[in-house]
C-alpha positions as CSV (number, residue, x, y, z in Angstrom):
1,M,110.5,48.9,95.7
2,A,111.7,52.4,96.4
3,T,110.1,54.5,99.1
4,L,109.2,58.1,98.5
5,P,110.6,60.6,100.9
6,T,108.2,62.1,103.4
7,P,107.7,65.9,103.3
8,P,109.0,67.8,106.3
9,G,106.4,68.0,108.9
10,D,107.4,71.4,110.1
11,L,106.4,73.2,106.9
12,P,103.0,74.8,106.6
13,P,100.8,73.2,104.0
14,E,100.8,76.4,101.9
15,D,104.6,76.3,101.7
16,L,104.5,72.6,100.7
17,F,102.1,73.5,97.8
18,L,104.2,76.5,96.7
19,G,107.4,74.6,97.0
20,H,106.1,71.9,94.8
21,L,104.1,74.1,92.3
22,K,106.6,73.6,89.5
23,L,106.4,69.8,89.8
24,I,102.5,70.0,90.0
25,E,102.4,72.0,86.8
26,E,104.8,69.6,85.1
27,V,102.5,66.6,86.1
28,I,99.4,68.5,84.9
29,S,101.2,69.2,81.6
30,H,102.2,65.6,81.2
31,C,98.7,64.3,81.9
32,C,97.2,66.7,79.5
33,R,99.7,65.9,76.7
34,R,99.0,62.1,77.1
35,S,95.2,62.8,76.9
36,H,95.6,65.2,73.9
37,F,93.7,68.0,75.7
38,S,93.0,71.2,73.9
39,R,94.5,74.5,75.3
40,E,91.1,75.3,77.0
41,E,90.9,71.8,78.5
42,V,94.5,72.1,79.8
43,E,93.7,75.5,81.5
44,D,90.5,74.0,83.0
45,F,92.1,70.8,84.2
46,G,95.1,72.7,85.7
47,G,92.9,75.1,87.5
48,H,90.7,72.3,88.8
49,V,93.7,70.3,90.1
50,K,95.2,73.4,91.8
51,C,91.9,74.3,93.4
52,R,91.6,70.8,94.8
53,L,95.0,71.0,96.2
54,I,94.3,74.3,98.1
55,E,90.7,73.7,99.1
56,D,89.8,73.5,102.7
57,D,92.9,75.4,103.7
58,H,95.3,73.0,102.0
59,A,93.8,70.0,103.9
60,I,95.2,67.4,101.4
61,W,98.8,68.5,102.4
62,R,98.2,67.8,106.1
63,P,98.7,64.4,107.6
64,S,95.5,62.4,108.0
65,A,94.5,61.5,111.6
66,E,93.7,58.0,110.3
67,A,97.1,57.4,108.8
68,D,99.3,54.7,110.5
């Protein structure tokens, strides 16, 4: 099984988000196409995903204290 590369730890979470924004949008588009979302649903879903990724000062991009 292939392992995914780990993101550089010296980049701020905001830069990680912005650096991967094109990929994030491509994944959102792919998911929406597979689910046959309407244009409005695509916009709502994409906005929701991006909001979740930046909420709590980009917390999801920071390593977890519980990770081994």
